[in-house]
C-alpha positions in Angstrom: 197.0 -44.7 -48.8 194.4 -44.7 -46.1 194.2 -47.8 -43.9 190.7 -48.8 -45.0 191.5 -48.7 -48.7 194.4 -51.1 -48.2 192.3 -53.5 -46.1 189.1 -53.6 -48.1 187.4 -54.2 -49.9 146.9 -29.0 -75.7 146.8 -28.3 -76.6 146.8 -24.7 -77.6 149.6 -22.2 -78.2 147.9 -20.0 -75.6 148.8 -22.2 -72.6 149.8 -20.0 -69.7 152.9 -21.4 -68.1 153.5 -22.0 -64.4 156.5 -20.2 -63.0 157.8 -21.2 -59.6 160.9 -21.2 -57.5 161.1 -23.8 -54.8 163.6 -25.0 -52.4 163.4 -28.1 -50.3 164.5 -29.9 -47.2 164.5 -33.5 -45.4 166.6 -36.1 -42.8 167.5 -39.7 -41.7 165.4 -42.5 -40.2 165.9 -46.1 -39.3 163.2 -48.7 -39.3 162.5 -50.2 -35.8 163.9 -53.7 -35.3 160.5 -55.4 -35.0 159.3 -53.8 -38.2 162.5 -55.0 -40.0 161.8 -58.5 -38.8 158.2 -58.3 -40.0 159.3 -57.0 -43.3 161.8 -59.8 -43.7 159.2 -62.4 -42.9 156.5 -60.9 -45.0 156.0 -61.1 -48.8 157.1 -58.0 -50.7 154.7 -55.8 -52.5 155.4 -55.4 -56.2 153.6 -52.2 -57.3 154.0 -49.5 -59.8 155.2 -46.4 -57.9 154.3 -42.8 -58.2 156.6 -39.7 -58.1 155.9 -36.5 -56.2 157.5 -33.1 -56.0 158.5 -32.1 -52.5 158.8 -28.3 -51.9 159.5 -26.5 -48.7 158.6 -22.9 -49.1 156.5 -22.8 -46.0 157.0 -22.0 -42.3 154.6 -24.6 -41.1 155.9 -27.8 -42.7 156.8 -31.0 -40.8 160.3 -32.1 -40.3 162.0 -33.9 -43.2 162.3 -37.1 -41.1 158.5 -37.2 -40.7 158.1 -36.5 -44.4 160.3 -39.5 -45.2 158.2 -41.7 -42.8 155.0 -40.6 -44.5 156.2 -41.3 -48.0 157.5 -44.8 -47.0 153.9 -45.7 -46.1 152.6 -44.8 -49.6 153.0 -45.8 -53.2 155.3 -42.9 -53.7 158.7 -44.3 -54.6 160.3 -41.3 -56.4 160.7 -37.8 -55.0 161.9 -34.8 -57.0 163.3 -31.9 -55.0 164.6 -28.5 -56.2 168.1 -28.3 -54.7 170.6 -30.6 -52.8 169.7 -29.6 -49.2 171.7 -32.0 -47.0 168.8 -32.4 -44.6 166.6 -33.8 -47.4 169.3 -36.2 -48.6 170.0 -37.5 -45.1 166.3 -38.0 -44.4 165.8 -40.2 -47.4 168.8 -42.4 -46.8 168.0 -46.1 -46.7 164.3 -45.5 -47.3 163.9 -47.3 -50.7 162.8 -44.0 -52.3 164.7 -42.6 -55.3 165.5 -38.9 -55.4 165.9 -36.5 -58.2 168.0 -33.5 -57.0 168.5 -30.2 -58.7 170.9 -27.5 -59.7 169.2 -24.2 -59.0 168.8 -21.8 -61.9 171.2 -19.3 -60.4 173.9 -22.0 -60.1 173.8 -23.3 -63.7 176.1 -20.6 -65.1 178.8 -21.5 -62.6 178.7 -25.2 -63.3 178.8 -24.4 -67.1 182.2 -22.8 -66.8 184.3 -25.9 -66.7 184.2 -29.6 -65.7 186.1 -28.9 -62.5 183.2 -26.7 -61.3 180.8 -29.5 -62.1 183.0 -32.0 -60.3 183.2 -29.8 -57.2 179.5 -29.4 -57.2 179.1 -33.2 -57.5 181.7 -33.9 -54.8 180.1 -31.5 -52.2 176.4 -31.8 -53.0 175.9 -35.5 -54.1 178.8 -37.9 -53.4 178.7 -37.6 -49.6 175.2 -39.0 -49.5 175.5 -42.0 -51.9 175.0 -44.9 -51.8 172.8 -44.7 -48.7 170.6 -42.1 -50.4 169.4 -43.4 -53.8 170.0 -40.3 -56.1 169.0 -41.3 -59.6 169.0 -38.0 -61.5 170.1 -34.4 -61.5 167.7 -31.8 -62.8 169.8 -29.0 -64.1 167.7 -25.9 -63.5 163.9 -25.7 -63.6 162.1 -24.3 -66.7 165.4 -22.6 -67.4 164.9 -21.9 -71.1 161.6 -20.0 -70.4 163.0 -17.9 -67.5 164.1 -14.4 -68.5 167.8 -13.3 -68.7 169.3 -16.8 -68.6 171.8 -18.0 -71.2 170.6 -21.1 -73.0 174.1 -22.1 -73.9 175.0 -22.3 -70.2 172.3 -24.9 -69.7 173.6 -27.3 -72.3 177.2 -26.9 -71.1 176.3 -27.4 -67.5 174.5 -30.7 -68.4 177.5 -31.9 -70.3 179.9 -30.9 -67.5 177.9 -32.8 -64.9 177.7 -35.9 -67.1 181.5 -35.7 -67.6 182.0 -35.5 -63.8 179.7 -38.5 -63.3 181.4 -40.4 -66.1 184.8 -39.9 -64.5 183.5 -41.5 -61.3 181.7 -44.3 -62.9 178.3 -43.0 -61.9 176.8 -42.0 -65.3 174.6 -45.1 -65.4 173.3 -44.7 -61.9 172.7 -40.9 -62.0 171.2 -39.3 -65.1 171.3 -35.6 -66.1 168.3 -33.8 -67.5 166.4 -30.5 -67.3 162.6 -29.9 -66.8 160.9 -27.6 -69.3 157.6 -25.7 -69.3 155.1 -26.1 -72.1 156.2 -22.6 -73.2 159.2 -24.3 -75.1 156.6 -25.2 -77.8 155.8 -22.8 -80.6 152.4 -24.4 -80.9 150.8 -27.5 -79.4 147.6 -28.0 -81.4 147.1 -30.3 -83.0 149.6 -32.5 -81.1 150.9 -34.2 -84.3 152.0 -30.8 -85.7 153.7 -29.4 -82.6 157.1 -27.9 -82.8 159.5 -26.1 -80.5 159.7 -22.3 -80.5 162.0 -21.2 -83.4 164.4 -19.3 -81.2 164.9 -22.3 -78.9 165.3 -24.9 -81.7 169.1 -24.9 -81.8 169.4 -25.3 -78.0 166.7 -27.9 -77.9 168.5 -29.9 -80.6 171.7 -29.9 -78.5 169.7 -31.0 -75.4 168.0 -33.8 -77.3 171.3 -35.0 -78.7 172.7 -35.1 -75.2 169.6 -37.0 -73.9 169.7 -39.5 -76.7 173.5 -40.1 -76.2 173.0 -40.7 -72.4 169.7 -42.6 -72.4 168.0 -39.9 -70.3 164.3 -38.8 -70.4 163.1 -35.5 -71.6 161.3 -33.7 -68.7 158.2 -31.6 -69.1 156.1 -29.7 -66.6 152.6 -30.1 -67.9 149.6 -28.4 -66.4 146.1 -28.8 -68.0 144.8 -26.5 -65.2 146.7 -23.5 -66.7 145.5 -24.4 -70.2 141.9 -24.4 -68.9 142.2 -21.3 -66.8 143.5 -19.4 -69.9 140.8 -20.6 -72.2 137.7 -21.6 -70.1 135.3 -21.0 -73.0 137.1 -23.3 -75.4 138.6 -26.0 -73.2 136.3 -28.6 -71.8 136.7 -29.0 -68.0 136.4 -32.8 -68.0 139.0 -32.9 -70.8 141.4 -30.9 -68.6 140.5 -33.1 -65.6 141.7 -36.2 -67.5 138.2 -37.6 -68.0 136.6 -36.7 -71.4 135.4 -40.0 -72.7 134.2 -38.5 -76.1 137.8 -37.4 -76.9 139.4 -34.7 -79.1 140.5 -35.7 -82.6 143.9 -35.1 -84.1 144.0 -34.7 -88.0 146.4 -37.8 -88.1 143.7 -40.0 -86.5 144.8 -39.9 -82.9 142.0 -39.5 -80.3 142.7 -37.9 -77.0 140.4 -38.5 -74.0 142.4 -36.2 -71.7 144.6 -33.1 -72.2 147.7 -34.4 -70.4 148.2 -37.1 -73.1 147.7 -34.5 -75.8 150.4 -32.3 -74.1 152.8 -35.3 -73.9 152.3 -36.1 -77.6 152.7 -32.5 -78.6 156.2 -32.6 -77.0 156.8 -35.9 -78.7 156.0 -34.3 -82.1 158.3 -31.4 -81.4 161.1 -33.9 -80.6 160.4 -35.8 -83.8 160.4 -32.5 -85.8 164.1 -32.0 -84.8 165.1 -35.4 -86.1 164.9 -37.5 -82.9 161.9 -39.6 -83.9 163.5 -43.0 -83.5 161.9 -43.5 -80.1 165.2 -43.5 -78.1 164.2 -40.5 -75.9 161.5 -41.2 -73.3 159.3 -38.4 -71.8 158.8 -37.9 -68.1 156.1 -35.6 -66.7 158.3 -33.9 -64.1 155.4 -31.8 -62.7 151.6 -32.0 -63.0 148.9 -31.1 -60.6 145.8 -29.0 -59.9 145.3 -26.3 -57.2 142.6 -26.6 -54.5 142.3 -22.8 -54.2 142.7 -19.8 -56.5 142.0 -16.2 -56.8 138.4 -14.9 -56.3 136.3 -16.0 -59.3 138.5 -18.9 -60.2 135.9 -21.6 -60.3 138.3 -24.3 -61.5 140.7 -24.2 -58.5 138.6 -26.2 -55.9 139.3 -29.1 -53.6 136.9 -31.3 -55.6 138.6 -30.6 -58.9 142.1 -31.1 -57.3 141.0 -34.4 -55.9 139.6 -35.5 -59.3 142.6 -34.5 -61.2 145.2 -35.9 -58.9 143.3 -39.2 -58.3 143.2 -39.7 -62.1 146.8 -38.6 -62.5 147.9 -41.2 -59.9 145.9 -43.8 -61.7 147.5 -42.7 -65.0 150.9 -43.0 -63.4 150.2 -46.5 -62.2 148.7 -47.7 -65.5 152.0 -48.2 -67.3 150.1 -47.0 -70.5 151.5 -44.8 -73.2 149.7 -42.1 -75.2 147.8 -42.3 -78.5 150.9 -41.5 -80.4 153.1 -44.0 -78.5 150.7 -46.5 -76.7 153.5 -48.8 -75.5 155.6 -46.1 -73.8 155.4 -46.0 -70.0 155.3 -42.4 -68.8 156.8 -41.6 -65.4 154.8 -38.9 -63.6 155.6 -36.7 -60.7 152.6 -35.2 -58.9 152.8 -31.5 -58.0 152.9 -31.3 -55.0 153.2 -32.9 -51.6 152.4 -29.7 -49.5 150.7 -26.4 -49.7 153.5 -23.9 -49.3 152.5 -20.7 -47.6 155.6 -18.8 -48.4 155.6 -19.2 -52.2 155.4 -16.1 -54.3 152.8 -15.5 -57.0 149.0 -15.8 -56.9 146.9 -17.9 -54.5 147.1 -21.0 -56.7 150.9 -21.2 -56.3 150.5 -21.8 -52.6 147.7 -24.4 -52.9 148.9 -27.3 -55.1 149.5 -29.6 -52.1 147.8 -32.8 -51.2 148.7 -32.1 -47.6 148.6 -29.0 -45.4 151.6 -28.2 -43.4 150.2 -29.8 -40.2 149.9 -33.1 -41.9 146.1 -33.0 -42.5 144.8 -33.8 -45.9 143.6 -31.0 -48.1 141.3 -33.5 -49.8 141.0 -37.3 -49.9 143.3 -39.0 -52.4 144.2 -42.6 -52.7 147.9 -43.5 -52.7 147.0 -47.0 -51.4 148.4 -49.1 -48.5 146.9 -47.2 -45.6 147.7 -43.8 -46.9 146.3 -41.3 -44.3 144.3 -44.1 -42.6 145.1 -42.6 -39.3 143.8 -39.2 -40.1 146.9 -37.8 -41.8 148.8 -37.3 -38.6 152.6 -37.4 -39.3 153.3 -38.4 -35.7 151.2 -41.5 -36.1 152.4 -42.5 -39.6 154.1 -45.8 -39.7 156.5 -47.2 -42.3 154.9 -49.5 -44.8 156.0 -52.7 -46.4 159.2 -52.9 -48.5 159.3 -52.4 -52.2 161.0 -54.9 -54.6 162.1 -58.5 -54.2 165.6 -57.8 -52.6 167.2 -56.3 -49.5 170.7 -55.1 -48.9 172.7 -53.9 -45.9 174.6 -50.7 -45.8 176.4 -48.4 -43.2 174.3 -45.8 -41.5 175.0 -42.3 -42.9 176.5 -41.0 -39.6 178.1 -44.2 -38.3 181.2 -43.7 -36.2 184.2 -44.2 -38.4 186.3 -46.0 -35.8 183.5 -48.5 -35.4 183.1 -48.8 -39.2 186.9 -49.5 -39.5 186.5 -52.3 -37.0 183.5 -53.7 -38.8 185.4 -53.5 -42.1 188.4 -55.3 -40.7 186.1 -58.0 -39.3 184.1 -58.5 -42.6 187.2 -58.6 -44.8 189.5 -60.5 -42.4 190.2 -64.2 -42.1 187.1 -66.3 -42.8 185.3 -63.2 -43.9 184.0 -62.1 -47.3 185.7 -61.2 -50.6 186.4 -57.5 -50.5 188.6 -57.3 -53.7 186.0 -55.2 -55.5 187.0 -52.3 -53.1 190.7 -52.6 -53.8 192.2 -49.9 -56.1 191.7 -52.1 -59.2 188.1 -53.0 -58.2 184.8 -51.7 -59.5 183.9 -50.4 -56.0 187.1 -48.6 -55.1 185.6 -45.2 -56.0 184.5 -43.3 -54.0 187.6 -44.0 -51.9 185.7 -43.5 -48.6 185.4 -45.7 -45.5 181.6 -45.4 -45.5 181.3 -46.7 -49.1 183.8 -49.5 -48.7 182.3 -50.6 -45.4 178.8 -50.6 -46.9 180.0 -53.0 -49.6 181.7 -55.3 -47.1 178.7 -55.3 -44.7 176.3 -56.1 -47.5 178.5 -59.0 -48.7 178.6 -60.4 -45.2 174.9 -59.9 -44.7 174.0 -61.7 -48.0 176.4 -64.6 -47.2 174.9 -65.2 -43.8 171.3 -65.4 -44.9 170.1 -61.8 -44.7 168.8 -62.1 -41.1 168.2 -58.7 -39.5 170.8 -59.5 -36.8 173.5 -60.0 -39.6 173.1 -56.3 -40.4 173.6 -54.9 -36.9 177.4 -54.4 -36.9 177.5 -52.7 -33.4 174.6 -50.5 -34.5 176.2 -49.2 -37.6 174.3 -51.2 -40.2 170.9 -50.6 -41.7 168.7 -52.8 -44.0 167.7 -51.0 -47.2 165.2 -52.0 -50.0 166.8 -49.8 -52.6 169.8 -51.3 -54.6 172.9 -49.3 -53.5 174.8 -50.4 -56.6 176.2 -47.6 -58.7 178.2 -47.3 -62.0 180.0 -50.6 -62.5 180.0 -51.3 -58.7 177.4 -54.0 -58.1 176.3 -54.9 -54.6 175.7 -58.7 -54.3 172.3 -60.1 -53.4 170.8 -63.5 -52.9 
């Protein structure tokens, strides 16, 4: 056994769908010592966060490290990416921002073959970055069921295999497995209360819903009122599509919808109910929604003004913690699409113009993400990290800390007069993953918490880093004061 392991521790069936293929990137950053001190002495903000999609199909985008810095200064506390690029995962380590990573569509079939393939993917793509990077979900494919020439059965099997791999490692509670769908999975979406899934997809959808219900995982939908309006401008009210029609649209069952997004969400809810999963155990997450600031000639809807209006209201909707007319008490997590305009995306002009930011860091239009967002003119070089989220702080090992130094730190923390490291022994809840970095993180945090959470108690010869995101996973719980 390795030395360290011994020692330690709608609303219409005519909705056009948005097709896209994105890849992403990002890297690591540490908060300056003075900033850490100020954060530890200042009251924490307790705010409802907002999710965003971060794509990198552009040749003019800022470095991932700068992106992580930017997002730390905003209300954004969840980021969804479209692969597992290690640069992204390193960039968001110890930032307090949760990540949803993805299995690309072309890789789903391979992971579906057997559990060993899924375990290998998990071991190489995810495990090296946790717990420093807070990975909370895996999106298996993107709009997979409405992409041509892909086997629906492979999607279900891949999801099951990944969950089995997570279960084996005690990570199934920390990292959930889902898959984002386009609105095209519905046979009809008007009225919302009568919506159903497409007949040919019903068996697959039933299997997916059963899996989501069993694992306590949300159903992900990519919902775009813009495309619904663009396909039916004569019948869809612009303000309704822009989330602001006060007069509302009536459903035969008495529901009144003042915006199209809520109607789209409820149409998905009805389709879920129609397959026998109406007990409310499956939540819905809007994994993508946004509005383009530029379109093809003659597209009067794709303007900066409309994009600003839609995304401002979408962010307010995300922060409201409100449900929909059909389920008013359900909080809906929402991921805005997208962070950047991406000049290398294929498709029409709109596909390259969904971003809130241009590649140089300037704003495409004004949008309020609160707490000094873009207060310095949108320059990434001048962006500073904002206040911490949540009431607690932890101490973990830096992602690239020298292993010889980490071993020394581990011996010190778990030695005579040190902390209790039994959870990292073979019979403990934090033994897996059996890695020096993981065991050292547990020991460093225990020492940090015991000695009063002063910033100097998380130095450890420069290998420690304070984080505001709980590094606990599975049954392994990191102590806190």
